[in-house]
C-alpha positions as CSV (number, residue, x, y, z in Angstrom):
1,M,1.6,-75.8,-60.3
2,T,4.5,-74.0,-58.7
3,E,8.2,-73.7,-59.4
4,P,10.2,-75.9,-57.0
5,A,12.0,-74.3,-54.2
6,N,15.7,-74.3,-53.8
7,K,18.1,-73.4,-51.0
8,N,18.2,-69.8,-52.1
9,S,14.5,-69.2,-53.0
10,P,11.0,-70.3,-52.0
11,A,8.7,-72.0,-54.5
12,L,7.3,-69.4,-56.8
13,L,3.5,-69.3,-57.2
14,D,1.8,-70.2,-60.4
15,R,1.1,-67.1,-62.6
16,D,-2.1,-68.4,-64.0
17,L,-3.6,-69.2,-60.6
18,G,-2.3,-65.8,-59.5
19,W,-4.1,-64.2,-62.5
20,L,-7.4,-65.9,-61.5
21,E,-6.8,-64.6,-57.9
22,F,-6.6,-61.1,-59.3
23,N,-9.9,-61.6,-61.3
24,Q,-11.5,-62.9,-58.1
25,R,-10.7,-59.6,-56.5
26,V,-12.3,-57.8,-59.4
27,L,-15.4,-60.0,-59.0
28,H,-15.5,-59.1,-55.3
29,E,-16.2,-55.5,-56.2
30,A,-19.5,-56.8,-57.7
31,L,-20.1,-59.0,-54.6
32,D,-19.4,-56.2,-52.1
33,D,-22.6,-54.5,-51.1
34,R,-20.6,-51.3,-50.3
35,T,-20.1,-50.9,-54.1
36,P,-22.9,-48.8,-55.7
37,L,-25.4,-50.9,-57.6
38,L,-24.6,-49.9,-61.2
39,E,-20.9,-50.1,-60.4
40,R,-21.5,-53.7,-59.2
41,L,-23.0,-54.4,-62.6
42,K,-20.0,-52.8,-64.3
43,F,-17.6,-55.1,-62.4
44,L,-19.6,-58.2,-63.5
45,A,-18.9,-57.1,-67.0
46,I,-15.2,-56.3,-66.3
47,F,-14.7,-59.7,-64.7
48,S,-16.1,-61.4,-67.8
49,S,-14.0,-59.3,-70.2
50,N,-10.9,-60.2,-68.1
51,L,-11.8,-63.9,-68.2
52,D,-12.2,-63.7,-72.0
53,E,-8.7,-62.3,-72.3
54,F,-7.4,-65.0,-70.0
55,F,-8.8,-67.7,-72.2
56,M,-7.5,-66.0,-75.4
57,K,-4.0,-65.4,-74.1
58,R,-3.3,-68.3,-71.8
59,I,-5.4,-71.4,-72.4
60,G,-4.3,-71.8,-76.0
61,V,-0.6,-71.6,-74.8
62,L,-1.2,-74.1,-72.0
63,S,-3.1,-76.5,-74.4
64,R,0.0,-76.6,-76.7
65,H,1.8,-78.2,-73.8
66,M,-0.7,-80.9,-73.0
67,R,1.9,-83.6,-73.6
68,D,3.5,-82.5,-70.4
69,P,2.0,-84.8,-67.7
70,S,1.6,-81.9,-65.3
71,A,-0.3,-79.7,-67.8
72,Y,-3.6,-81.6,-67.7
73,P,-4.1,-81.6,-63.9
74,H,-3.0,-77.9,-63.9
75,Q,-5.8,-77.1,-66.4
76,Q,-8.2,-79.0,-64.3
77,V,-7.3,-76.9,-61.3
78,L,-7.8,-73.7,-63.4
79,R,-11.2,-75.1,-64.6
80,E,-12.4,-75.7,-61.0
81,R,-11.4,-72.1,-60.0
82,I,-13.1,-70.7,-63.1
83,L,-16.3,-72.7,-62.4
84,A,-16.4,-71.5,-58.8
85,M,-16.1,-67.9,-59.8
86,A,-18.7,-68.2,-62.6
87,A,-21.1,-69.7,-60.1
88,A,-20.5,-66.8,-57.7
89,Q,-21.0,-64.3,-60.5
90,A,-24.3,-65.9,-61.6
91,D,-25.5,-66.1,-58.0
92,V,-24.9,-62.4,-57.2
93,F,-26.4,-61.4,-60.6
94,R,-29.6,-63.4,-60.3
95,N,-30.3,-63.2,-56.6
96,V,-28.9,-59.8,-55.6
97,I,-28.1,-57.4,-58.4
98,R,-31.0,-58.1,-60.7
99,P,-33.7,-57.9,-58.0
100,E,-32.1,-54.8,-56.6
101,L,-32.1,-53.2,-60.0
102,A,-35.8,-53.9,-60.3
103,R,-36.4,-52.3,-56.9
104,N,-34.7,-49.2,-58.4
105,G,-36.8,-49.2,-61.5
106,I,-34.3,-51.0,-63.8
107,H,-36.0,-54.2,-65.0
108,L,-34.0,-56.9,-66.9
109,L,-36.9,-59.0,-68.1
110,D,-37.5,-62.5,-69.4
111,F,-39.4,-62.6,-72.7
112,S,-42.4,-64.1,-70.8
113,D,-42.6,-60.9,-68.6
114,L,-43.4,-58.6,-71.5
115,T,-46.7,-56.9,-72.0
116,E,-48.6,-57.4,-75.3
117,D,-47.8,-53.9,-76.3
118,E,-44.1,-54.5,-75.7
119,R,-44.2,-57.7,-77.7
120,R,-45.9,-56.0,-80.6
121,K,-43.3,-53.3,-80.8
122,L,-40.5,-55.8,-80.5
123,D,-41.9,-57.8,-83.3
124,E,-41.9,-54.7,-85.5
125,L,-38.3,-54.0,-84.5
126,F,-37.4,-57.6,-85.3
127,R,-38.9,-57.5,-88.8
128,Q,-37.4,-54.1,-89.7
129,K,-33.9,-54.1,-88.3
130,I,-33.0,-57.6,-87.1
131,Y,-34.6,-60.2,-89.4
132,P,-32.8,-58.9,-92.6
133,V,-29.3,-59.2,-91.1
134,L,-29.8,-62.7,-89.6
135,T,-28.3,-65.6,-91.5
136,P,-29.9,-69.0,-90.6
137,L,-27.5,-71.7,-91.4
138,V,-28.5,-75.4,-91.5
139,V,-25.9,-78.2,-91.6
140,D,-26.5,-80.9,-94.1
141,P,-24.6,-82.5,-97.0
142,S,-24.9,-79.3,-99.1
143,H,-24.4,-76.8,-96.2
144,P,-21.0,-77.2,-94.4
145,F,-20.6,-76.6,-90.7
146,P,-20.4,-72.8,-90.2
147,F,-17.4,-70.8,-89.1
148,L,-17.8,-69.5,-85.5
149,S,-16.1,-66.2,-84.9
150,N,-14.3,-65.3,-81.7
151,L,-16.6,-64.2,-78.8
152,S,-19.6,-64.5,-81.0
153,Q,-23.0,-65.6,-79.5
154,S,-25.1,-68.0,-81.4
155,L,-28.4,-70.0,-81.1
156,G,-27.8,-73.6,-81.7
157,I,-31.1,-75.3,-82.9
158,L,-32.2,-78.8,-83.6
159,L,-34.8,-78.9,-86.3
160,K,-37.1,-81.7,-87.6
161,D,-38.1,-81.7,-91.2
162,P,-41.7,-82.9,-91.1
163,G,-41.5,-84.2,-94.6
164,S,-38.4,-86.4,-94.3
165,G,-38.3,-86.8,-90.6
166,N,-34.6,-85.8,-90.6
167,I,-33.1,-84.1,-87.6
168,L,-30.9,-81.2,-88.6
169,F,-28.6,-78.8,-86.7
170,A,-28.8,-75.1,-87.5
171,R,-27.1,-72.0,-86.2
172,V,-28.1,-68.4,-86.0
173,K,-25.4,-65.9,-85.1
174,V,-26.6,-63.1,-82.9
175,P,-25.7,-59.8,-84.6
176,G,-23.1,-57.7,-82.9
177,H,-24.3,-54.3,-84.2
178,V,-27.5,-54.4,-82.1
179,P,-27.4,-53.9,-78.2
180,A,-27.4,-57.2,-76.3
181,W,-30.2,-55.8,-74.1
182,L,-33.0,-53.9,-75.9
183,R,-34.6,-51.1,-74.1
184,L,-38.4,-51.2,-74.4
185,E,-40.2,-48.1,-75.4
186,T,-43.0,-48.4,-72.8
187,S,-40.9,-46.9,-70.0
188,E,-43.2,-45.2,-67.6
189,P,-42.6,-42.5,-64.9
190,R,-41.8,-43.6,-61.4
191,D,-43.0,-41.8,-58.3
192,S,-40.4,-39.1,-58.9
193,A,-41.2,-36.7,-61.8
194,T,-37.6,-36.9,-62.9
195,E,-36.9,-40.6,-62.8
196,K,-38.2,-43.2,-65.2
197,T,-38.6,-47.0,-65.1
198,Y,-36.2,-48.8,-67.5
199,R,-37.3,-52.1,-69.0
200,F,-34.9,-54.3,-71.0
201,V,-35.1,-57.6,-72.7
202,R,-32.3,-59.7,-74.2
203,L,-31.7,-59.6,-78.0
204,I,-31.0,-63.3,-78.0
205,D,-34.4,-64.0,-76.4
206,L,-36.1,-61.9,-79.1
207,I,-34.4,-63.9,-81.8
208,R,-35.4,-67.1,-80.1
209,A,-39.0,-66.1,-79.9
210,N,-39.0,-65.5,-83.7
211,L,-37.3,-68.7,-84.9
212,D,-40.4,-69.9,-86.7
213,S,-40.0,-67.0,-89.1
214,L,-36.4,-68.1,-89.8
215,F,-37.2,-71.8,-90.3
216,P,-40.8,-71.8,-91.6
217,E,-42.5,-75.2,-91.8
218,M,-39.8,-76.8,-89.7
219,H,-40.3,-78.0,-86.1
220,V,-37.9,-76.5,-83.6
221,L,-37.0,-79.3,-81.2
222,E,-34.2,-77.7,-79.1
223,V,-32.6,-74.3,-78.7
224,M,-29.3,-73.8,-77.0
225,P,-27.5,-70.4,-76.8
226,F,-23.8,-70.8,-77.0
227,R,-20.6,-68.8,-77.4
228,V,-17.0,-69.6,-78.5
229,T,-13.6,-68.2,-77.5
230,R,-10.6,-68.6,-79.8
231,N,-6.9,-68.5,-79.0
232,A,-5.3,-65.2,-79.6
233,E,-1.6,-66.2,-79.2
234,V,-0.5,-67.0,-82.7
235,E,2.9,-68.8,-82.8
236,D,5.2,-66.8,-85.1
237,D,8.9,-66.4,-85.8
238,E,9.7,-62.7,-86.2
239,E,13.3,-63.4,-86.9
240,N,12.4,-65.1,-90.2
241,I,9.8,-62.6,-91.5
242,E,9.8,-62.2,-95.2
243,G,8.5,-58.8,-96.3
244,S,7.5,-55.9,-94.0
245,L,6.5,-56.1,-90.3
246,I,3.1,-54.5,-91.2
247,E,2.4,-57.3,-93.7
248,H,3.4,-59.9,-91.0
249,V,1.0,-58.3,-88.5
250,A,-1.9,-58.3,-91.1
251,E,-1.2,-62.0,-91.8
252,E,-1.1,-62.8,-88.1
253,L,-4.5,-61.1,-87.7
254,R,-5.9,-63.3,-90.4
255,Q,-4.4,-66.4,-88.8
256,R,-5.8,-65.4,-85.3
257,R,-9.3,-65.2,-86.7
258,M,-9.0,-68.9,-87.6
259,E,-7.2,-70.0,-84.4
260,K,-8.4,-73.0,-82.4
261,V,-11.4,-72.6,-80.2
262,V,-10.3,-72.8,-76.5
263,R,-13.7,-72.4,-74.8
264,L,-17.3,-73.3,-75.5
265,E,-20.0,-71.7,-73.2
266,Y,-23.6,-72.6,-73.3
267,E,-26.8,-71.7,-71.5
268,P,-28.5,-74.4,-69.5
269,P,-30.2,-76.7,-70.0
270,G,-27.6,-77.9,-72.5
271,S,-28.5,-80.1,-75.4
272,V,-26.6,-83.4,-75.3
273,A,-26.8,-83.8,-79.1
274,Q,-25.7,-80.2,-79.8
275,L,-22.8,-80.3,-77.3
276,A,-21.6,-83.6,-78.8
277,L,-21.7,-82.1,-82.3
278,L,-20.0,-78.8,-81.3
279,T,-17.2,-80.5,-79.3
280,D,-16.5,-82.9,-82.2
281,R,-16.5,-80.2,-84.9
282,L,-14.5,-77.8,-82.8
283,A,-12.1,-80.5,-81.6
284,L,-12.6,-79.5,-78.0
285,D,-11.6,-81.4,-74.9
286,P,-14.6,-81.6,-72.5
287,M,-12.7,-79.6,-69.9
288,H,-13.0,-76.6,-72.2
289,V,-16.8,-76.7,-72.2
290,Y,-18.5,-74.5,-69.7
291,E,-22.1,-74.1,-68.6
292,A,-23.0,-70.4,-68.2
293,P,-25.4,-70.4,-65.3
294,A,-26.9,-67.0,-65.9
295,E,-25.5,-64.9,-68.8
296,L,-23.4,-66.0,-71.8
297,D,-21.7,-62.6,-72.0
298,Y,-22.0,-60.1,-69.1
299,T,-20.2,-57.4,-71.2
300,G,-23.5,-56.7,-72.9
301,L,-24.7,-55.2,-69.6
302,M,-22.1,-52.4,-69.7
303,P,-24.6,-49.9,-71.4
304,I,-27.0,-50.5,-68.6
305,A,-24.3,-49.9,-66.0
306,G,-23.9,-46.5,-67.7
307,L,-27.5,-45.4,-67.3
308,P,-28.0,-41.8,-66.0
309,R,-28.8,-42.9,-62.5
310,E,-26.2,-40.9,-60.5
311,D,-27.8,-42.2,-57.2
312,L,-26.7,-45.8,-58.2
313,R,-23.2,-45.0,-59.3
314,D,-19.9,-43.6,-57.9
315,R,-20.0,-39.8,-57.6
316,P,-18.7,-38.2,-60.8
317,W,-15.1,-37.3,-60.7
318,E,-14.0,-34.1,-62.4
319,P,-10.3,-34.1,-63.0
320,I,-8.4,-31.2,-61.4
321,V,-6.4,-28.8,-63.5
322,P,-3.0,-28.3,-61.7
323,A,-2.4,-24.7,-60.6
324,A,0.5,-24.2,-63.0
325,F,-1.8,-25.1,-66.0
326,T,-4.8,-22.9,-65.1
327,D,-3.7,-20.3,-67.6
328,G,-4.7,-22.1,-70.7
329,D,-3.4,-19.4,-73.0
330,G,0.1,-19.4,-71.5
331,S,3.1,-21.3,-72.9
332,I,3.3,-24.9,-71.5
333,F,7.0,-24.8,-72.3
334,S,7.6,-22.0,-69.9
335,I,5.8,-24.0,-67.2
336,I,8.2,-26.9,-67.8
337,R,11.2,-24.7,-67.9
338,A,10.3,-23.5,-64.4
339,G,10.7,-27.0,-63.1
340,D,9.8,-30.7,-63.7
341,V,6.1,-31.3,-63.6
342,L,4.5,-34.6,-62.4
343,V,0.9,-35.2,-63.5
344,H,-1.3,-37.9,-61.9
345,H,-4.3,-39.0,-64.0
346,P,-7.3,-39.3,-63.7
347,Y,-7.1,-37.1,-60.6
348,E,-5.5,-34.4,-62.7
349,S,-6.7,-33.5,-66.1
350,F,-5.1,-35.4,-69.0
351,V,-6.5,-32.9,-71.5
352,A,-5.1,-29.9,-69.7
353,T,-1.7,-31.3,-69.2
354,T,-0.4,-34.2,-71.3
355,A,-2.7,-33.6,-74.3
356,R,-2.0,-29.9,-74.1
357,F,1.7,-30.6,-74.2
358,I,1.4,-32.6,-77.5
359,R,-1.1,-30.2,-79.0
360,S,1.1,-27.2,-78.2
361,A,4.1,-28.9,-79.7
362,C,2.2,-29.5,-82.9
363,E,1.0,-25.9,-83.1
364,D,4.0,-23.9,-81.8
365,P,6.0,-22.5,-84.8
366,K,9.2,-22.7,-82.8
367,V,9.0,-26.5,-82.5
368,L,11.3,-28.2,-85.0
369,A,10.6,-31.9,-84.3
370,I,8.2,-34.2,-82.5
371,K,8.8,-37.8,-81.7
372,M,6.3,-40.0,-80.1
373,T,5.6,-43.7,-79.2
374,V,2.1,-45.0,-79.7
375,Y,1.1,-48.3,-78.0
376,R,-2.7,-47.9,-77.6
377,I,-4.2,-44.7,-78.9
378,G,-7.9,-45.8,-79.3
379,S,-10.4,-44.4,-81.6
380,D,-10.1,-40.8,-80.5
381,T,-8.2,-38.8,-83.3
382,Q,-7.1,-35.9,-81.2
383,F,-3.4,-36.8,-81.1
384,I,-3.4,-38.1,-84.7
385,D,-5.0,-35.0,-86.1
386,S,-2.4,-32.8,-84.2
387,L,0.5,-34.9,-85.5
388,M,-0.8,-34.7,-89.1
389,R,-1.2,-31.0,-89.0
390,A,2.3,-30.6,-87.6
391,A,3.7,-32.7,-90.4
392,E,1.8,-30.8,-93.0
393,A,3.1,-27.5,-91.4
394,G,6.7,-28.7,-92.1
395,K,7.7,-30.0,-88.7
396,Q,9.7,-33.2,-88.6
397,V,7.4,-35.7,-87.0
398,A,8.4,-39.3,-86.2
399,C,5.9,-41.7,-84.7
400,L,6.6,-45.3,-83.6
401,V,3.3,-47.1,-83.8
402,E,3.4,-50.5,-82.1
403,V,1.4,-52.5,-84.6
404,T,1.7,-55.7,-82.5
405,A,-0.1,-54.3,-79.4
406,R,-2.4,-57.1,-78.6
407,F,-6.1,-56.5,-79.6
408,D,-5.3,-53.0,-80.9
409,E,-3.5,-54.1,-84.1
410,L,-6.2,-53.1,-86.5
411,Q,-6.6,-49.7,-84.9
412,N,-2.9,-49.1,-84.8
413,L,-2.4,-50.2,-88.4
414,H,-5.1,-47.8,-89.5
415,W,-3.5,-44.8,-87.7
416,A,0.0,-45.8,-88.9
417,R,-1.2,-45.7,-92.5
418,A,-3.0,-42.4,-92.0
419,L,0.1,-40.8,-90.5
420,N,2.4,-42.1,-93.2
421,Q,0.2,-40.6,-95.9
422,V,0.8,-37.1,-94.7
423,G,4.5,-37.3,-94.3
424,V,5.0,-38.5,-90.7
425,H,8.0,-40.7,-90.4
426,V,6.3,-43.9,-89.2
427,V,8.1,-46.8,-87.7
428,Y,6.1,-50.0,-87.2
429,G,7.7,-51.4,-84.1
430,M,10.9,-53.4,-83.9
431,L,11.6,-57.0,-84.8
432,G,11.6,-59.2,-81.8
433,L,10.8,-56.4,-79.4
434,K,7.4,-54.8,-78.6
435,T,7.7,-51.1,-78.0
436,H,5.8,-50.5,-74.8
437,T,7.5,-47.3,-73.6
438,K,5.2,-44.2,-73.3
439,T,7.4,-41.4,-74.4
440,T,7.3,-38.1,-76.3
441,L,10.2,-35.9,-77.3
442,V,9.8,-32.2,-78.5
443,V,12.7,-30.3,-80.0
444,R,12.2,-26.5,-79.9
445,S,14.2,-23.5,-81.1
446,E,14.6,-20.9,-78.4
447,A,16.5,-17.7,-77.8
448,D,19.4,-19.5,-76.1
449,G,19.5,-22.3,-78.7
450,V,17.7,-25.6,-79.3
451,R,16.0,-27.1,-76.2
452,C,14.4,-30.6,-75.8
453,Y,11.3,-31.3,-73.8
454,A,10.1,-34.8,-72.9
455,H,7.1,-36.6,-71.5
456,I,7.8,-40.0,-69.9
457,A,4.8,-41.8,-68.5
458,T,3.4,-45.0,-67.1
459,G,0.2,-45.0,-69.3
460,N,-0.8,-44.7,-72.9
461,Y,-1.7,-41.7,-75.0
462,H,-5.4,-42.7,-74.8
463,I,-8.0,-40.1,-73.9
464,K,-10.6,-42.7,-72.7
465,T,-8.3,-44.8,-70.5
466,A,-6.7,-41.6,-69.0
467,G,-10.1,-41.1,-67.3
468,L,-10.2,-44.7,-66.0
469,Y,-6.6,-45.7,-65.2
470,A,-4.4,-44.2,-62.5
471,D,-1.2,-43.2,-64.2
472,L,1.7,-40.8,-63.8
473,G,3.7,-38.7,-66.3
474,L,6.8,-36.5,-66.0
475,L,7.1,-33.4,-68.1
476,T,10.8,-32.2,-68.2
477,C,13.4,-30.3,-70.0
478,D,16.3,-31.6,-67.9
479,P,19.1,-31.6,-70.6
480,I,20.7,-34.9,-69.3
481,L,17.4,-36.7,-69.2
482,T,16.2,-35.4,-72.6
483,A,19.5,-36.3,-74.1
484,D,18.8,-39.9,-73.0
485,V,15.3,-39.6,-74.7
486,V,17.0,-38.4,-77.9
487,E,19.2,-41.5,-77.9
488,L,16.2,-43.7,-77.1
489,F,14.3,-42.4,-80.2
490,H,17.5,-42.8,-82.3
491,S,17.5,-46.5,-81.4
492,L,13.8,-46.9,-82.1
493,T,13.9,-45.2,-85.6
494,G,17.5,-45.7,-86.6
495,G,18.5,-49.0,-85.0
496,S,21.2,-47.3,-82.8
497,K,22.9,-49.8,-80.5
498,K,23.2,-47.3,-77.7
499,R,23.8,-49.1,-74.4
500,A,24.9,-46.3,-72.0
501,Y,22.2,-44.0,-70.7
502,A,23.0,-41.4,-68.1
503,K,19.6,-41.4,-66.2
504,L,17.1,-43.5,-68.1
505,L,16.6,-47.2,-67.3
506,V,15.9,-48.7,-70.7
507,A,14.8,-52.3,-71.5
508,P,16.1,-54.5,-72.8
509,V,19.4,-52.6,-72.6
510,N,20.2,-51.7,-68.9
511,M,16.9,-51.9,-66.9
512,R,17.2,-55.3,-65.3
513,E,20.9,-54.8,-64.3
514,R,20.2,-51.3,-63.0
515,F,17.2,-52.5,-60.8
516,L,19.3,-55.5,-59.6
517,A,22.1,-53.1,-58.7
518,L,19.6,-50.9,-56.8
519,I,18.4,-53.9,-54.8
520,D,22.0,-54.9,-54.0
521,R,22.7,-51.4,-52.8
522,E,19.8,-51.6,-50.4
523,I,21.2,-54.9,-49.1
524,A,24.6,-53.2,-48.6
525,H,23.0,-50.3,-46.7
526,C,21.1,-52.7,-44.4
527,Q,24.2,-54.7,-43.6
528,A,26.0,-51.5,-42.8
529,G,23.2,-50.5,-40.4
530,R,21.9,-47.7,-42.6
531,P,18.2,-47.2,-43.4
532,A,17.1,-49.6,-46.2
533,R,13.7,-50.1,-47.7
534,I,12.2,-51.1,-51.1
535,I,8.7,-50.1,-52.3
536,A,7.6,-51.2,-55.7
537,K,4.2,-50.5,-57.3
538,M,3.5,-52.3,-60.5
539,N,0.9,-54.4,-62.4
540,Q,2.5,-57.8,-62.1
541,L,5.6,-59.4,-60.7
542,E,7.0,-62.6,-62.4
543,D,10.7,-62.1,-63.4
544,R,12.7,-64.8,-61.7
545,A,15.9,-62.7,-61.3
546,M,14.0,-59.9,-59.7
547,C,12.2,-62.3,-57.4
548,Q,15.5,-63.9,-56.3
549,A,17.0,-60.4,-55.7
550,L,14.0,-59.5,-53.5
551,V,14.5,-62.8,-51.5
552,R,18.1,-61.8,-50.9
553,A,17.0,-58.4,-49.7
554,S,14.5,-59.9,-47.3
555,Q,17.0,-62.3,-46.0
556,A,19.4,-59.4,-45.4
557,G,16.8,-57.6,-43.4
558,V,15.6,-55.1,-46.0
559,A,11.9,-54.2,-45.7
560,V,10.3,-55.0,-49.1
561,H,6.8,-53.6,-49.7
562,L,5.2,-54.6,-53.0
563,I,2.0,-53.0,-54.3
564,I,0.9,-55.3,-57.2
565,R,-2.5,-55.0,-58.7
566,G,-2.4,-58.3,-60.7
567,F,-0.5,-61.5,-60.1
568,C,2.6,-61.9,-58.0
569,V,4.5,-65.2,-58.1
570,L,6.7,-64.3,-55.1
571,P,5.0,-65.5,-51.9
572,P,5.4,-63.2,-48.9
573,G,6.1,-64.3,-45.3
574,V,7.9,-67.6,-46.1
575,P,10.1,-68.4,-43.2
576,G,13.8,-68.0,-44.0
577,F,13.1,-66.5,-47.4
578,T,10.5,-63.6,-47.6
579,E,9.7,-62.8,-44.0
580,R,10.4,-59.1,-44.7
581,V,8.3,-59.1,-47.9
582,R,4.8,-57.7,-47.8
583,V,2.5,-57.8,-50.9
584,I,-0.7,-55.9,-51.3
585,S,-3.2,-55.5,-54.2
586,V,-5.4,-52.4,-54.6
587,I,-8.6,-52.9,-56.6
588,G,-11.1,-50.1,-56.8
589,R,-12.9,-47.5,-58.9
590,F,-9.8,-46.6,-61.0
591,L,-7.4,-49.2,-62.5
592,E,-4.1,-49.0,-60.6
593,H,-1.8,-48.8,-63.6
594,S,1.2,-46.6,-62.5
595,R,4.6,-48.1,-61.9
596,I,6.6,-46.5,-59.0
597,Y,9.9,-47.8,-57.7
598,Y,11.4,-46.5,-54.4
599,F,14.8,-47.3,-52.9
600,Q,15.6,-45.6,-49.5
601,N,19.4,-45.6,-50.3
602,G,20.5,-45.1,-46.7
603,A,18.6,-41.8,-46.2
604,A,16.9,-41.1,-42.9
605,D,14.4,-38.9,-44.7
606,P,12.3,-41.1,-47.1
607,I,12.0,-38.1,-49.5
608,Q,15.8,-38.3,-50.0
609,G,15.6,-41.8,-51.4
610,D,15.6,-42.7,-55.1
611,Y,12.3,-42.7,-57.0
612,F,11.5,-43.9,-60.5
613,I,8.4,-44.1,-62.7
614,G,7.8,-45.6,-66.1
615,S,6.2,-48.2,-68.3
616,A,7.7,-51.5,-67.1
617,D,6.6,-54.1,-64.7
618,W,9.1,-56.6,-63.3
619,M,8.1,-59.2,-65.8
620,E,10.5,-61.2,-67.9
621,R,8.7,-60.0,-71.1
622,N,9.0,-56.3,-70.0
623,L,12.7,-56.5,-69.0
624,S,13.8,-58.8,-71.9
625,R,11.5,-58.6,-74.9
626,R,10.1,-55.1,-74.8
627,V,11.4,-51.6,-75.2
628,E,10.6,-49.8,-71.9
629,A,11.7,-46.6,-70.2
630,I,11.9,-45.8,-66.5
631,T,12.9,-42.3,-65.4
632,P,14.2,-41.1,-62.1
633,I,12.2,-38.4,-60.3
634,E,14.6,-36.0,-58.7
635,A,12.8,-32.8,-57.6
636,P,12.0,-33.1,-53.8
637,A,8.4,-31.8,-54.3
638,L,7.7,-34.5,-56.9
639,R,9.3,-37.1,-54.7
640,Q,7.0,-36.0,-51.9
641,R,4.0,-36.6,-54.1
642,L,5.2,-40.1,-55.0
643,W,5.8,-40.9,-51.3
644,Q,2.2,-39.8,-50.6
645,I,0.8,-42.0,-53.4
646,L,2.8,-45.0,-52.1
647,Q,1.7,-44.4,-48.5
648,T,-1.9,-44.0,-49.5
649,S,-1.8,-47.5,-51.0
650,L,0.1,-49.1,-48.1
651,E,-2.2,-47.6,-45.5
652,D,-5.5,-48.3,-47.5
653,R,-8.2,-49.8,-45.3
654,R,-11.0,-50.0,-48.0
655,Q,-9.6,-51.3,-51.3
656,A,-6.4,-53.0,-50.3
657,W,-5.9,-56.8,-50.1
658,D,-3.0,-58.5,-48.3
659,M,-1.4,-61.5,-49.9
660,R,-0.6,-64.6,-47.8
661,A,2.2,-67.1,-48.3
662,D,-0.2,-69.6,-49.9
663,G,-1.2,-67.1,-52.6
664,S,-4.6,-66.2,-51.0
665,Y,-5.7,-62.7,-50.2
666,I,-7.6,-61.0,-47.4
667,Q,-9.2,-57.7,-47.8
668,R,-8.6,-55.4,-44.8
669,G,-11.6,-55.2,-42.5
670,S,-13.8,-57.3,-44.9
671,C,-13.4,-60.8,-46.1
672,R,-10.8,-63.3,-47.3
673,I,-10.4,-65.1,-50.6
674,C,-9.0,-68.5,-49.9
675,A,-6.6,-70.3,-52.2
676,Q,-9.5,-72.2,-53.8
677,G,-11.2,-69.0,-54.8
678,R,-14.0,-69.0,-52.3
679,T,-14.9,-65.9,-50.4
680,V,-15.1,-66.6,-46.7
């Protein structure tokens, strides 16, 4: 399903198919034998987690439009692509990764492979720690059909009552507090004195082997493991909220728990009777029922991917502490006063730079105020503890906690309440707009007056993801730029209608128009015979106005290079439209999360062009329905670093994929993923 072409623009590609293309590239990291073995296992889990999110975010939305005649065939196409990828995932797991793990002393066993000693110890574990928490539920006139929670695994069971002869359906939920793969205690040394053999068996198989104890004196006729996925996109109307936003979010979370099931997965061989019952009770279309050829949930393999076998993983990366920050006892504010600082995580230490900036601000007696946006902060309390101590010490602390950040709502609600209780000025997002900007403002009293410092970044204040995502952050005390940040926070906390920013590009205020003006300026340079080039690095490209502007730039002769990790709806290389557009995707060890925008602006030296970093992709939601901030990077040395990052991506010969006009991708020097999702 594509948007029709017109005389000024080519047909835009379908975003959902583009998203599946992206996840196919993630899956390829598991298929690629150049990837270390345990990393291949990790990418199988990431692929499954991504697919879960796709179903939760997109399938429910698409299903609401099933009355559209084009919607059903489109979902059929998506289903075929998903089935093809699931088959490839199962094949590489069963026939390549699992045997290779065994050859390296890591055995993922079927229950029939266990020794008598292992079974005895597992039986003891089952009786002591698993049996008490299980809840066998039978469906009959006095026992209603059970609620099936999102992403939960269950055993569906057909039972025969020997007394009455009745056939009953029962369900046992697999507990989530126990590892999906249980490590057996009989691990024995390998040939090396320092390496051990690891033996694992699935929790679901252990429960299956003990069903007689759950249903005594009943005959177990059929057992079918299954899993459900529920829609996560709750329809709401923020403009008509009664009460507080925080109450609205809490209610939305309650609603989401009960949202419609959008996928049923089952392990073969499927039970005809159980599948008929489940699809009927869950009101599922058959197209949303999927056989899981190997594993119901590969994410349970993530702890195994983390085993201490360095020979089977990427070499550990220890983040570098930038030279300016090696004096841990010095003042970080003096470092920033000496000149703007650009930090690049995870290559440079998040703890020694960004986290130190916030910690220092909270502890420094000269700091008067701290203002910070929180989108995803995770379970680590480092930032929260620092902000709490700052508030308790009498500093003015304001924190915008985005309580509508998808899948982090509960965590963010928890931290918001904790901050509020100690006197932090907490704002719970803005009605109609999700606050996605990653920004901190520090106001400090100094000998020459009050000075403002700011951190403007592409990634979240999240210790864990800072070690996994490639992100950039600017530390600055530029008075013009920090004055813009002051105005941004006034709009976030006080509802200011500020529309004029000197340097910042702020969505939804001026960002789209500023970017469109920058593209038009490149067109004018090109038409005048001056150097013109656009390089944009982002997560996704979907905004129609931006796509049309890039088409105009290409038609005018401007070279447009797009580095887009996820989906891109603008096809490159379409004659007459995007012949000068090149699109690549980089998938590798670290998640490419930084957004960098470069405009050559007629300069012969590329370092003299205009550079920007920030939180926004060129998506309609980012430019119209989110609060975002993009900052210019002006120091020549920092521009040089950004140029090197862009060139590294553009010249990559290992992790880069080139997009073709039909939406397919080809990995440089390796293989091609065709438009149907097959690797050739």
